N, C-alpha and C positions, 0 to 999 in steps of 0.2 A: 706188209701189214695191211689188212683190209680196212677201208674207211668209206664212209658215206657222208655226203654233205647235204644240208637242206637249208634254204633261206627262210628267215622269218619275215615279219612285217616290215622291219627296218632293213632296207637294202644295204646298210653299212655294216651289218653283222651277219654272220652265218655260223652254223654249228656243225661240228664233226663228231661222229661217234666212232671212236677208234678202239679196236681190240688190241691190247698190248699182250705180247707173248708171255711176260712174266707177271702180269697183274690179273688177279682172279675175277675181276668184273670189268664191265665196259667203262671206259673213261670218256666223259662228255667234255668236249672242248668247244668253247665259244670264241670265235675270232671277231674282234671289234675293229672298226676303222680307227676310232680314237676314243680314249678314255682319259680321265685325270691320271689314274694309276691302276694297273691291274691288281695291285694289292688292295686298293680301295674296293674294287668290285668283288673280289674274293672274300674280303672281310664281311661285306654285306651279304654275300651268298651263305657264308658260314652261320649267320644269324637265322637263316631259314633251315629247311630240311635238306639242303643241297648235300649230296653224298660226298664222302671222302673221295678225292681224286678229281673233283670238278676243277677244270682248268680254263683260265681265260688268257687269251693272247691279244695284243693290240698292235696294229700297224704303227700307231703313234701314241705316246703319252704326253699329255699337256702339263702334268705336274708329277712326273716321275721323281722318286726320291730314294735316297740311300740312308745309311746310318746317320743318326743325329739330324734327320730331316735335310741332309744335303741334297741339292738338286742332282737328278740323273738325266743327262741329255739323251733323249730317246726320240729322234725324228722319224718321220714316215719312211718305212723301208730300211732303216739303218741297222736294225738288229732284231733279236728275239726279245720281246718284252712280254714276259709270261709269269703268271702266278697260279699256284695250285693249292687246293684246300686239303689240309690234313686234320684228322681228328684222332690223335694218338691215344691208344688204350693204356699206355704206360704212364707212370707218375709224372706230373708236371715238373718235378724237381730234376728230371733227366732231359727235359726238352732243350736245354741250352746247347746240346751237342748236335741238334738236328741240322743247323746251318752248315756244319762241317760235313755231315753225311750228304747233304744236297750238293755242296761244293765239290766233293770228291766225285759224285756222279756226273756233274756237269764237266768237271775236268777230264774225266775219262771219255765222255761223249765228244768233246772237242778233239781229244787225241785220236779217237776213232775216225773222225772226219778229216783228218790230215793235219790238224794243228798240234803236232806231236810235242812241241815245247811247252805246252800249257802246264802250269803248276798251281797249287793251292797255297795261298798266303793266309795264315791265321789272322782274323777269325773267319773271313768270308769273301776274299778276293780271288779272282782268277787272273793269273798273270802270264804273259809271255815275255821273258827277259825282265826288264824293269818297267814294263807298261801293262796297264790293266786291259784285259779283254772282256771281263765280265765280273759280276758280283752277285751276292745272295743277300736277301733281306727277309728275315722271318719276323712276323708280327703276330702277337697273340691277343685274342679277345675272349671274353667269357660272359656268360649270362646265366645266373643261377649256378646249377651244377654242371652246365655245359661249357666247354672251352674248345677253341679251334685255333688253327694256325694258318695264316696266309704265307706261303713260301714264294717270295718273289725272286725271279731269275732274270737277269739282264745279260745278254751276250751281244757284243758288237760284231756285226757281220760285214757291213760296208762302210768304210770311212774314206777310201782313197780316191773316189771319183772317177776311176778308170774302168772298173768292172761295172759301175752303175753311174753313168755320166750325169744323170739328173739328181743324184743324191746331194742333199744339203751338206755343206761343209761344216765340220765341227768347229766350235769356238777355239781360239788359240790356247786357252788354258786346258781344255779337254784334249786337244791335239798333243800337247806337251806331255801328258801323262797316260794317254790311252792308245790302244791299237785295235785292230779289227781282224776278223778271220781272213779277209781277202788280202790283207797286208802281211800275213804270216804263212806264206807258202801257197800251195794250190789245194785248198779244201775240196773234198769230194762232193760237198753240197753246201749251198749258201741260201737255200730257201727256208723261210721261217718254220714251216711245218716239219720239214725234214730234220732241221736242227732240234726242234721241240721233241720230235719222236726219239731222236738219239738220246736226249737228256732223260726223258720220261722212262724209256726202256731200261735205263740204268738206275734211275731213282727208286722205282718201286721195289725191286728186289733188295736194294740196300736198306730202304726204309723198313721193310718187313724183317730183315735180319736185326736191325736196330731194336725193333719192338720185341723180338725174340730174345733179347739180352746180349747180343754181340756188342763188344765194347767199341768206343769211338776209335781208339788207336788201331784196332783190327780192321774196322771198316774203311778208314782213310788210308792205311798202309803207307806206301812210299809217295803218295801224292803230296804230302806236306812238304813245302819248300823250307830250306835253311836249317834243317837239322844238322847240328854240329857246328853251326856258324854263329858268330857274335852279332848281336843286335843291340840297338839302343831302345830303352823302355822309358816311357813317361807315365807315371802314375801319380795323379794329383799334381802337386808342385815339385815332386822329386823326379830326377832323371838318373838312370843307372844303366850299366851294361851287363850283358850276360850271354851265355851260350845256350842256344835252343837244344833241348834234349828230347823233345817229342811232345806227345799229347797225354793228358790225364784221362781217366776213365770217362769223364763227362765233357771232354773237349777242352779242358784247360790247356794253356800253352806252358809246358814245363821249361823253366829257364834256370840255369845255374849262374848266380851272380858272380861277376868277375871284377867289377869296378863300380864305385859309388855305393850309396846306402839305400837299398829298397825300404819302403815303409815297413815298420814292424808289424803292421796289421795284416800283411800278406802271409798266407799259409805256406809254411816251409817244412819239407820232409827230406832228411838226409842232405841238407844244403841246397835243395832244389825248390824253387818257388812255383806254385801252381797258379798261373796268372789267369784271371777271369775277366779282366777289364783293363782299361788304359790304352795307350798308344804304343805300338811297336814300330820302330823305324828300321827298315831293311836297306842298308846303304843310304841312299838319299830319298827313299820312298817310304812313306808312312802308311799304315793301314788306317781304316776308319771311314772310307768312302765306298759304299756298296750300293746295290741297286736301289 
């Protein structure tokens, strides 16, 4: 993939213009030394005339965040901290499934790089076994008739301190629930830009198929974990159990209740609930912490 880099006035940033095989135009990538969050900078870019596909990568995030404003540990050189600007042409009512499209692309990218056990946990976690290796956070902003999405992608690359001895050690709570590429076998690449390339090369064609009307279940395919397995669900003040049956057309998690009483407000078809929110517990691991 041809790329050229040029440095701006600030020596802590540089830009790359990368030609993607499956993307119809040039993707401008800016790499920062440190930012609060790449989602912040892409949301700001979206308010300007920045083109779709504009991508920001940071060596470090000082206030990386996940779902519900949970902190995302993103130290210098520890992983891929990246956000991409999308301006979907499809109806906003369909945008809820984009995080799964992105998650599936990132899942397949990691598999292609040698982390073959990566799976996608609904709604937006990348897991290897019972530990998180990455996550997705989509944030929407609008101004007048214009709306845009910052798609944040966080992938842990170095945690173990052996492949990169000067790497900052993760806090104990992060260590307990997270893992990294270098701890999951022998990845073929562990550089930020090459991991970013692998993700983007898979994201763009999937995103185009999504905009062309391909359903979320078709796009995600077998990447979704726990289909056919029993999970615990917490919706509001109620807890119940059910069997995961797959995904709905817009990315809902389809669950067949088996124990407890789900809220009557949840949409049910043929005994299966289309879950759009709440907390899903897979074994001892709950979703809800993303980039």
